[in-house]
C-alpha positions in Angstrom: -13.4 24.5 104.6 -11.1 27.0 102.7 -13.0 26.5 99.3 -16.2 28.3 100.6 -14.5 31.7 100.2 -13.6 31.5 96.8 -17.1 31.6 96.3 -19.0 35.0 97.0 -20.4 34.8 100.5 -24.3 35.1 98.7 -24.3 32.7 96.6 -22.5 30.0 99.1 -25.6 30.7 101.4 -28.2 31.1 98.7 -26.5 27.3 97.6 -26.0 25.7 100.9 -29.8 27.0 101.7 -31.1 25.4 98.5 -29.6 22.4 98.7 -30.3 22.0 102.1 -34.1 22.2 102.4 -34.2 20.1 98.8 -32.3 17.3 100.4 -35.0 18.0 103.7 -38.0 18.2 101.7 -37.4 15.5 99.7 -37.1 13.6 102.7 -40.1 14.6 103.9 -42.0 14.0 101.6 -40.7 10.2 100.8 -41.1 9.5 104.2 -45.0 11.0 104.4 -45.5 8.9 101.6 -44.3 5.5 103.2 -45.6 5.6 106.3 -49.0 4.4 107.2 -51.3 6.8 109.2 -50.4 3.9 111.9 -46.9 3.5 111.9 -47.1 7.7 112.0 -48.9 7.3 115.4 -46.2 4.7 116.8 -43.3 6.9 115.5 -44.5 9.6 117.4 -44.2 9.0 120.6 -40.8 7.3 120.2 -39.4 10.3 118.2 -40.2 13.0 120.7 -37.4 12.1 123.5 -35.2 11.4 120.9 -35.3 14.4 118.9 -34.9 16.4 121.9 -32.0 14.8 123.5 -30.6 14.9 120.1 -31.8 18.6 118.9 -30.3 19.9 122.4 -26.6 18.4 122.0 -26.7 19.9 118.3 -27.5 23.5 119.8 -25.0 23.6 122.4 -22.4 23.0 119.6 -23.5 24.9 117.1 -23.8 28.0 120.2 -20.5 27.1 120.9 -19.0 27.1 117.4 -20.4 30.0 116.7 -19.7 32.3 119.9 -16.3 30.8 119.8 -15.9 31.9 115.9 -17.2 35.2 116.6 -14.5 36.1 119.4 -11.9 34.6 117.3 -13.3 36.7 114.7 -13.0 39.9 116.9 -10.0 38.6 118.6 -8.3 38.9 115.0 -9.4 42.4 114.6 -7.6 43.4 117.9 -4.2 41.8 116.7 -4.5 43.8 113.5 -4.8 47.2 115.3 -2.0 46.0 118.4 0.2 45.4 115.0 -0.6 49.0 113.2 -0.5 51.1 116.7 3.2 48.8 117.0 4.5 49.8 113.5 3.2 54.1 114.4 4.9 53.8 117.8 8.1 52.3 116.5 7.9 55.2 113.7 7.8 57.9 116.1 10.7 56.2 117.9 12.6 56.1 115.0 13.6 59.9 115.0 14.9 60.4 117.6 17.5 58.2 116.5 20.5 59.6 114.6 19.5 60.1 111.0 20.8 57.7 108.7 19.4 54.8 111.3 16.3 56.9 111.4 16.0 57.4 108.4 16.3 53.9 107.0 14.2 52.6 109.8 11.3 54.8 109.0 11.3 54.4 104.9 11.3 50.5 105.8 8.4 51.1 107.7 6.6 53.1 105.2 7.6 50.2 102.5 5.7 47.0 105.0 2.5 48.7 105.4 2.4 49.4 101.5 3.7 45.9 101.2 0.5 45.0 103.7 -2.5 47.7 102.3 -1.7 46.7 99.0 0.1 42.8 98.1 -0.3 41.0 101.5 -4.0 42.0 102.9 -5.5 40.7 99.2 -2.7 37.7 99.2 -4.6 36.7 102.9 -8.2 36.4 101.0 -6.7 33.2 99.7 -4.5 32.1 102.9 -1.3 33.4 101.0 1.3 35.9 102.6 3.6 38.6 100.6 7.2 38.3 100.8 7.9 41.7 100.5 6.4 42.4 104.3 8.1 39.4 105.1 10.9 40.8 104.3 10.6 44.3 104.9 9.4 43.0 109.2 12.7 41.4 109.3 15.0 44.2 108.2 13.4 46.7 111.0 14.8 44.2 113.1 18.1 43.7 112.4 18.6 47.6 111.8 17.7 48.3 115.5 19.7 45.3 116.2 22.8 46.5 114.9 22.3 50.3 115.8 25.9 50.7 117.9 24.2 53.1 120.5 27.1 55.9 122.7 25.3 56.9 125.5 23.0 55.1 128.3 19.9 57.3 126.3 20.7 55.8 123.2 21.3 52.0 124.9 17.7 52.8 126.5 16.5 54.1 123.0 17.5 51.0 121.6 16.3 48.8 123.7 12.6 50.6 123.7 12.3 50.1 119.6 13.1 46.5 120.1 10.4 46.0 122.5 8.2 47.7 120.1 9.5 45.6 117.0 8.8 42.5 119.3 5.3 43.5 120.1 4.8 44.0 116.6 6.4 40.9 114.9 4.3 38.5 117.1 0.9 40.4 116.2 2.0 39.7 112.5 2.5 36.4 113.6 -0.6 36.2 115.2 -2.5 37.6 112.1 -1.1 35.1 109.6 -1.7 32.5 112.1 -5.4 33.4 112.4 -5.9 33.1 108.8 -4.4 29.7 108.7 -6.7 28.3 111.8 -10.2 27.0 111.4 -12.4 24.7 112.2 -11.3 20.8 111.6 -13.3 18.7 108.4 -14.0 15.9 111.3 -15.9 18.6 113.6 -18.1 19.8 110.5 -18.6 16.1 109.3 -19.4 15.2 112.9 -21.7 18.2 113.1 -23.7 17.7 109.8 -24.6 14.2 111.0 -26.1 15.2 114.2 -28.1 18.3 111.9 -29.0 15.5 109.2 -30.2 13.0 112.2 -32.6 16.0 113.9 -33.2 17.1 110.7 -34.6 13.5 110.2 -36.6 12.9 113.1 -39.2 15.5 112.5 -39.6 13.3 108.9 -41.7 10.4 111.2 -43.6 13.2 113.2 -47.6 13.0 112.5 -48.9 16.2 110.9 -52.4 15.5 109.4 -51.6 18.7 107.0 -48.7 17.9 104.8 -47.8 21.2 103.9 -47.5 22.7 107.8 -45.1 19.4 108.6 -43.2 20.8 105.0 -42.8 23.9 106.6 -41.8 23.3 109.6 -38.9 21.1 109.1 -38.2 23.6 106.1 -37.6 26.5 108.7 -35.4 23.7 111.0 -33.6 23.6 108.6 -33.6 27.1 107.6 -32.2 28.0 111.2 -29.4 25.3 111.2 -28.0 25.6 107.4 -28.0 29.3 108.1 -25.9 28.3 111.5 -23.5 27.2 109.5 -23.0 29.2 106.9 -22.2 31.6 109.5 -19.9 29.8 111.4 -17.5 29.0 107.4 -18.4 32.4 106.6 -16.2 34.0 110.0 -13.8 30.9 110.7 -11.3 32.2 108.6 -11.1 36.3 109.4 -8.8 37.3 106.7 -10.7 35.0 103.6 -13.3 35.7 101.3 -15.5 38.5 101.8 -16.5 38.6 104.8 -12.7 39.4 105.5 -11.6 41.9 107.9 -10.7 45.3 106.4 -7.5 46.7 106.5 -9.3 49.7 107.1 -6.0 50.7 110.3 -3.1 50.4 107.5 -4.9 51.9 105.2 -5.3 54.8 107.9 -1.8 54.1 108.6 -0.3 54.4 105.5 -1.8 58.3 104.7 -0.7 58.9 108.1 3.0 58.1 107.5 2.5 59.4 104.1 2.2 62.4 104.9 -1.5 62.6 104.4 -3.4 63.6 107.0 -6.4 60.8 108.7 -10.0 60.7 107.8 -12.1 62.4 110.0 -15.1 61.7 111.6 -17.8 63.8 108.5 -15.4 62.6 105.9 -15.0 58.4 106.3 -16.7 55.3 104.5 -18.1 54.5 107.8 -19.8 57.9 109.3 -21.0 58.6 105.4 -22.6 55.1 105.8 -24.4 55.9 108.4 
């Protein structure tokens, strides 16, 4: 389902909604034209229990998927925060190394943050990564691992730095994995079939007014289609218009370059409020 992120979110939503409602309305009008009044009465008695069962199954699955996708999206945002925090901690710890090592390590961390903000984050919208960011992350481990401590304090400092690098590397790995792992296509197909059956059973209910029947059917179709769109848009947290923004990395980039982070009064979030 990664193709949906190549389309603006609003256009994807409108297109899916228009397609679903068109198919639903066409099916309803066709069935009302084919069925006679006596057949409608018979189908009404049978369709009720069946649509109740199928609709309940569909509601449970879609609710579970929506909650799971949102939790994964929120978890991916937390992973980004963990990664940025580890980099900030490592940058401050690096200042306690001998000057040549400290300067090299801090310079490498700046390169990594710049590459993530300017290169990797835009690339993740299409499911790609940055080779510059990857090389810089590996270089941080190489710098600390090659350092030869001369005292017990330096050895403890090296171990602390290695622990922070491990946290940073794990968070980066989890971030990239979250951008490649989504709901399998067969699961989508199964849910679409369940949705089609649920809406299809609405066609054979007896409603005297064709307009009321159409409105009720389209309302159900709209609800189901909207949930499908939400699940699709948040399935991959770093792709498309719903991408998690690199706000914390942007603030870290300014901080590492010597600029003060934005205050509450002049931050974009505060201005939006």
